[in-house]
C-alpha positions as CSV (number, residue, x, y, z in Angstrom):
1,M,27.9,-74.6,25.5
2,E,28.6,-71.8,22.9
3,K,25.9,-73.3,20.7
4,N,23.4,-73.2,23.6
5,L,24.3,-69.5,24.2
6,Q,23.7,-68.6,20.6
7,E,20.4,-70.4,20.6
8,S,19.4,-68.6,23.7
9,E,20.3,-65.3,22.3
10,R,18.3,-66.0,19.1
11,A,15.3,-67.0,21.2
12,R,15.5,-63.8,23.2
13,A,15.8,-61.7,20.0
14,V,12.7,-63.5,18.5
15,E,10.8,-63.0,21.7
16,K,11.7,-59.3,21.7
17,E,10.5,-58.9,18.1
18,L,7.3,-60.7,19.0
19,N,6.7,-58.4,22.0
20,Q,7.4,-55.3,19.9
21,A,4.9,-56.5,17.2
22,E,2.3,-57.3,19.9
23,S,2.8,-53.9,21.5
24,F,2.5,-52.2,18.1
25,A,-0.7,-54.1,17.3
26,T,-2.2,-53.1,20.7
27,M,-1.3,-49.5,20.2
28,S,-2.8,-49.5,16.7
29,N,-6.0,-51.1,18.0
30,M,-6.2,-48.5,20.7
31,M,-5.7,-45.6,18.3
32,A,-8.3,-47.0,15.9
33,A,-10.8,-47.3,18.8
34,Q,-10.1,-43.7,19.8
35,N,-10.6,-42.6,16.3
36,M,-13.9,-44.4,16.0
37,D,-15.1,-42.9,19.3
38,S,-14.3,-39.4,18.1
39,Q,-16.2,-39.9,14.9
40,K,-19.5,-40.8,16.5
41,P,-22.2,-38.6,15.0
42,D,-23.9,-36.1,17.2
43,V,-27.1,-36.2,15.1
44,D,-29.9,-38.7,15.2
45,L,-30.3,-40.2,11.7
46,N,-34.0,-40.7,12.1
47,E,-34.4,-37.0,12.9
48,L,-32.5,-36.0,9.8
49,I,-34.7,-38.2,7.7
50,R,-37.9,-36.8,9.2
51,N,-36.7,-33.2,8.7
52,A,-35.8,-33.9,5.1
53,L,-39.2,-35.5,4.5
54,R,-40.9,-32.4,6.0
55,R,-38.9,-30.1,3.7
56,G,-39.7,-32.4,0.7
57,S,-36.0,-32.9,-0.2
58,V,-36.4,-36.6,-0.1
59,T,-39.2,-38.4,-1.9
60,S,-41.2,-41.0,0.1
61,N,-40.3,-43.6,-2.6
62,F,-36.9,-44.1,-0.8
63,I,-38.5,-44.7,2.6
64,S,-39.8,-48.2,3.1
């Protein structure tokens, strides 16, 4: 009976560690997603390229 109790306690400890690791992974994923959302550019890349071409700061050799 004591052996069963020890095994049960070990199983609970392992389950607790797994739950903590899963919770940490979920939190990390959520933080990464928030970070990616906050870094979305507010500028249209095509517009930047067109403006640079008009100013002549980019040669047409680089545009395919």
